[in-house]
C-alpha positions in Angstrom: -10.5 7.7 -28.9 -12.5 8.2 -25.7 -13.1 4.4 -25.3 -9.3 3.9 -25.5 -8.9 6.5 -22.8 -11.5 4.8 -20.6 -9.7 1.5 -21.0 -6.4 3.1 -20.1 -7.9 4.7 -17.0 -9.4 1.4 -16.0 -6.1 -0.4 -16.4 -4.3 2.3 -14.5 -6.8 2.0 -11.7 -6.3 -1.7 -11.5 -2.5 -1.5 -11.6 -2.4 1.2 -8.9 -4.7 -0.7 -6.6 -2.6 -3.9 -7.0 0.6 -2.0 -6.2 -0.9 -0.5 -3.0 -2.4 -3.8 -1.9 0.9 -5.6 -2.6 2.8 -3.1 -0.5 0.4 -3.4 2.4 0.6 -7.2 2.2 4.4 -7.1 2.3 4.2 -4.7 5.3 1.8 -7.1 7.1 4.0 -10.1 6.5 7.1 -8.3 7.7 5.3 -6.9 10.8 3.8 -10.3 11.8 7.0 -12.1 11.2 9.0 -9.7 13.4 6.3 -9.8 16.1 6.3 -13.6 16.1 10.1 -13.6 16.6 9.8 -11.0 19.4 7.2 -13.0 21.2 9.2 -16.2 21.0 12.2 -14.5 22.5 10.0 -13.1 25.3 8.4 -16.5 26.1 11.8 -18.3 26.1 13.1 -15.7 28.7 15.6 -14.1 26.4 15.7 -10.4 26.2 14.1 -9.3 22.9 16.6 -7.5 20.8 15.9 -5.0 18.1 16.8 -6.6 14.8 18.7 -4.7 12.2 16.5 -4.0 9.2 16.6 -6.8 6.7 17.8 -6.1 3.1 14.8 -5.8 0.9 14.7 -7.4 -2.6 14.6 -5.2 -5.6 11.0 -6.0 -6.3 10.0 -5.2 -2.7 11.8 -1.9 -2.9 10.2 -1.0 -6.2 6.7 -1.9 -4.9 7.2 0.2 -1.7 8.6 3.1 -3.6 5.8 3.1 -6.1 3.2 2.8 -3.3 4.8 5.6 -1.4 4.6 7.8 -4.4 1.0 6.9 -5.1 0.0 7.5 -1.4 2.0 10.6 -0.9 -1.0 12.9 -1.6 -2.6 11.4 1.6 0.4 11.8 3.9 -1.0 15.0 5.3 -3.9 13.2 6.8 -1.8 10.7 8.8 1.2 13.0 9.4 0.8 13.2 13.2 0.0 9.5 13.7 2.5 7.2 15.4 1.2 3.8 14.5 2.5 2.4 11.3 -0.5 0.1 11.1 -2.9 3.1 11.2 -0.8 5.1 8.7 -0.5 2.2 6.2 -4.1 1.2 6.7 -5.4 4.7 6.1 -3.2 5.1 3.0 -4.4 1.8 1.6 -8.1 2.8 2.2 -7.7 6.2 0.7 -5.8 4.9 -2.3 -8.5 2.3 -3.0 -11.2 5.0 -2.7 -9.4 7.6 -4.9 -7.7 5.4 -7.4 -9.9 2.4 -7.4 -13.3 3.9 -7.1 -12.5 7.4 -8.4 -10.6 6.4 -11.5 -13.0 3.5 -12.2 -15.9 5.9 -12.0 -14.2 8.4 -14.3 -13.5 5.6 -16.8 -17.1 4.5 -16.8 -18.3 8.1 -17.2 -16.0 8.6 -20.2 -17.2 5.3 -21.7 -20.8 6.3 -21.3 -20.2 9.5 -23.2 -18.8 7.7 -26.2 
């Protein structure tokens, strides 16, 4: 019974970490893509315009919503920050520590007791 619980905790840890990492990767791709377009407009002499937000795919929305729910306990730490990079990076780091290391450690501790 406890070994099944340990396996479930380990699986949950891996899935949560993958969701948070995927959300951060999507954020990075979106940010670098829009930065590249902005710089190209600046270099060519055109006035850089603020683009309307693009429509996200269903998978992208689902990953972002799940990641936001998983990192919501850490929102108080970065509540006064203005940089999206710092906020997302801190949330990623904290999620990996808490869910990756913490849940993984608990799963190993439960398995040892069996």
